[in-house]
N, C-alpha and C positions, 0 to 999 in steps of 0.2 A: 457265924462269926463275922466281925467287921475288921477290915484291914484299911489302914490309912497310908497313902503315899507320902513319904517324907519330903518329896520335892514340891508337889503342888497342893497336897492336902485332899486329893480325891479320896472318897471313902467307897470301898468295894465290899459287897456282901457275898460271902461264899465260904466254902470249907478251907480254901487257901487263897492267897493273893493271886491276882492275874499275872500272866507271864510278862506283860508290860502294861503300864498305866494307860487307860483309855483317854486320859486327858493330856498328859505330858509326854507319854511314850517311853518313860524311863523303865528299866527292867524291874522285875519282881523283887530284887534284893533291896529296893528302896522302900518296900512296904513293911509296916509293923502291925501286928495284931493289936487291936484296941483292948484294953482291960475291960472286964465285964461292966464296971461302973461307967466308963466312958461310952461304951456301946449302948448302955441303957439310956444315957442322956440323949443320944442321937435318936434312938427308937421312940422314946417318950415325947420328944419335941417335934417329930416328923409331921404330925397333923397340924400343930400350931404354926410351924414354918410354912406349910402349904396355904393355910388360911391367910397369913400375913402377905404372902406373895399374891394371892388372889385379891386382897384388899388394895395392894399397890396397883395391880392392873385395873381394877374397877375405878379407883380414884383417878387414874390417868384417863380413863374413858370419860368420866364426869368432867374433868378439866377440858378435854377436847370438845365435848358437847357445849360446855359453857362458853368456850371461845367462839364457837360457831354462833351461839345465841348473841354474844356481844357484837360480833361482826354484822349480824342482821340489823342491829340497832333499831328495833321496833319502837320502843319508847323508853324513856329514862328509867322507869320503874322496873321494867323487864330487864334492861341492861344491868341495873343494880343487883337484881336477884342472881343473874348469871355471874356477875363479878364476885359476889359472895360465895357462890357455889364453887367457882374456880379457886378462890383463896382457901376455902374449907377443904377442898379436895387436896390441895397442896399440903395442908396441915396433916390430914389423914394419911397421905402418902408418906410423908416424912416420919410420922410417928411409927408406922409399921416398919419402915426401913431402919429406923433406929433400933427397934426391937429385934429385927433380924440381925443387925450388927452385934447387939448384946448377946444373942444366942451364939453367934459365931465365936465371939470372944470367950464364951463359957463352954465351948466344945459341944454345943447342942445343935449340930448340923450334920 
C-alpha cells in the first residue's frame, strides 16, 4: 500500500503510514492511503522517473565536460563542438526536467 503525506507529499510504502513523516516530521494522521489507481500510476512510472533523473545527471556531466573543453580553447573548431555539446546538453536536461514536472502534476511520482 502507498500512503501520501498531506503536508509535504512524501509517499510511503507499507502496510500502514509511518508514525511521522520522514521528510517533514508531521504525524501519521496527516497521511492518506492512495487509491489503487493512484498507487498504480506511481508504481508504473517509477522506472521512467529514474531514467529521466539519470538523463538529467548525465546531461549535467556533459555540460561540465564541454565547459572544460571550451576553457582549454584548443582551436575554434574544437571550441565550437564543445559549445554545441553544452547547448544540446541544456536542451536534453530541460526536456527531461519538464517530463518529470508533468509526471508530478499527473500524480506519477
